[in-house]
C-alpha positions in Angstrom: 95.7 102.2 68.5 98.0 103.4 71.3 96.6 104.4 74.7 98.2 106.2 77.6 96.0 104.5 80.2 97.5 101.6 82.2 96.0 98.2 81.9 94.4 96.6 84.9 97.3 94.2 85.5 99.8 97.1 85.3 97.8 99.1 87.9 97.7 96.0 90.2 101.5 95.6 89.9 102.1 99.2 90.7 99.7 98.9 93.7 101.7 95.9 94.9 104.9 97.9 94.6 103.4 100.7 96.7 102.4 98.2 99.4 105.9 96.7 99.4 107.6 100.1 99.6 105.3 101.2 102.4 106.1 98.0 104.3 109.8 98.6 103.8 109.5 102.2 105.1 107.5 101.1 108.1 110.1 98.6 109.0 113.1 100.9 108.4 111.5 103.7 110.6 110.9 101.2 113.4 114.4 99.8 113.2 116.1 103.2 112.9 115.1 103.9 116.5 117.2 100.9 117.6 120.3 101.7 115.6 123.2 103.2 117.5 125.7 103.7 114.7 125.3 107.1 113.1 126.5 106.1 109.7 124.0 103.2 109.6 121.2 105.5 110.9 122.0 108.0 108.1 122.0 105.3 105.5 118.6 104.0 106.8 117.2 107.6 106.7 118.4 107.9 103.1 116.7 104.7 102.2 113.5 105.9 103.9 113.6 109.1 101.9 114.2 107.3 98.6 111.4 104.9 99.3 109.0 107.7 100.1 110.0 109.4 96.9 109.4 106.2 95.0 106.0 105.7 96.7 105.0 109.2 95.6 106.1 108.6 92.0 104.2 105.3 91.9 101.1 106.9 93.3 101.2 109.5 90.5 101.2 106.7 88.0 98.1 105.2 89.5 96.3 108.6 89.6 97.1 109.5 86.0 
């Protein structure tokens, strides 16, 4: 019998990923204020945006 609900271990793994991504975003935001190179700052901002999108997608998996 197939089920669409995530198993407990899968939910825990997704939760760990959310925590990791959140930590990465926090560090990148803090470090971006110290960066003087505009190309590097733009790259860091792109990474922040991508991580935030990934966090949102992971959270939707946990909710559903």
